[in-house]
C-alpha positions in Angstrom: 16.3 -7.6 8.5 14.4 -6.9 5.3 15.2 -8.7 2.1 16.7 -5.9 0.0 15.4 -7.6 -3.2 11.8 -7.0 -2.1 12.2 -3.3 -1.3 11.4 -0.8 -4.1 14.3 1.0 -5.8 14.2 4.8 -5.9 13.2 4.7 -9.5 10.3 2.2 -8.8 9.1 4.4 -6.0 9.2 7.6 -8.0 7.1 5.9 -10.7 4.6 4.3 -8.2 1.1 5.5 -7.9 0.2 7.5 -4.7 -2.3 6.5 -2.1 -3.8 9.3 0.0 -6.2 9.3 2.9 -5.2 5.7 3.5 -5.9 3.2 6.2 -4.5 -0.3 6.8 -7.2 -2.8 7.2 -7.1 -6.3 8.6 -9.0 -9.1 6.7 -9.6 -12.6 7.8 -10.2 -15.2 5.1 -12.8 -18.0 5.5 -9.9 -20.3 6.4 -8.9 -18.0 9.3 -5.8 -16.5 7.7 -5.1 -12.9 8.5 -4.0 -10.5 5.8 -3.9 -6.7 5.3 -4.9 -4.3 2.6 -4.9 -0.6 2.2 -7.9 1.6 1.5 -7.3 5.0 0.1 -7.5 7.4 -2.8 -5.2 6.4 -5.6 -3.7 8.7 -8.2 -1.4 7.8 -11.1 -2.1 4.1 -11.3 -1.4 2.7 -14.8 -4.6 0.7 -15.0 -6.9 2.0 -12.3 -8.6 5.4 -12.7 -8.0 7.9 -9.9 -10.4 7.3 -7.1 -11.1 5.3 -3.9 -9.6 1.7 -4.0 -8.8 -1.3 -1.9 -5.3 -2.6 -2.7 -4.1 -6.1 -3.2 -2.8 -7.8 -0.1 0.0 -5.8 1.6 3.2 -7.7 1.9 5.5 -4.9 3.2 5.5 -1.4 4.6 8.3 1.1 4.5 9.8 1.7 7.9 8.9 5.4 7.8 5.5 4.8 6.4 6.4 6.3 3.1 5.5 3.3 0.9 3.7 0.0 0.9 4.2 -3.1 -1.2 1.3 -5.2 -2.3 1.1 -8.4 -4.3 0.4 -6.2 -7.3 3.1 -3.5 -6.8 4.1 -0.5 -4.8 2.3 2.7 -3.7 3.8 5.9 -2.3 1.9 6.7 0.8 0.8 10.3 1.3 -1.3 11.3 4.4 -3.1 8.6 6.5 -6.7 9.0 7.1 -7.3 11.2 10.1 -7.3 9.2 13.3 -5.8 6.1 11.7 -2.7 4.4 13.0 -0.1 2.4 11.1 
């Protein structure tokens, strides 16, 4: 069961930047720890210009694939990159 305190509210999600043509990537640290990040085209971010980005580490994904939470905040997910799975 998810911790409801960590899930975005409808208001936070409505204000979140979007990530389009995204893909979830696995990254392994030098210490061997596995983490995940999103690569995609961001729009509407308050401090990052629209364009291709790599997000901060992903800490949660919405059950329907409609959002992701990172260490830095939330993104509304649009279309995944063709051929990618999530």
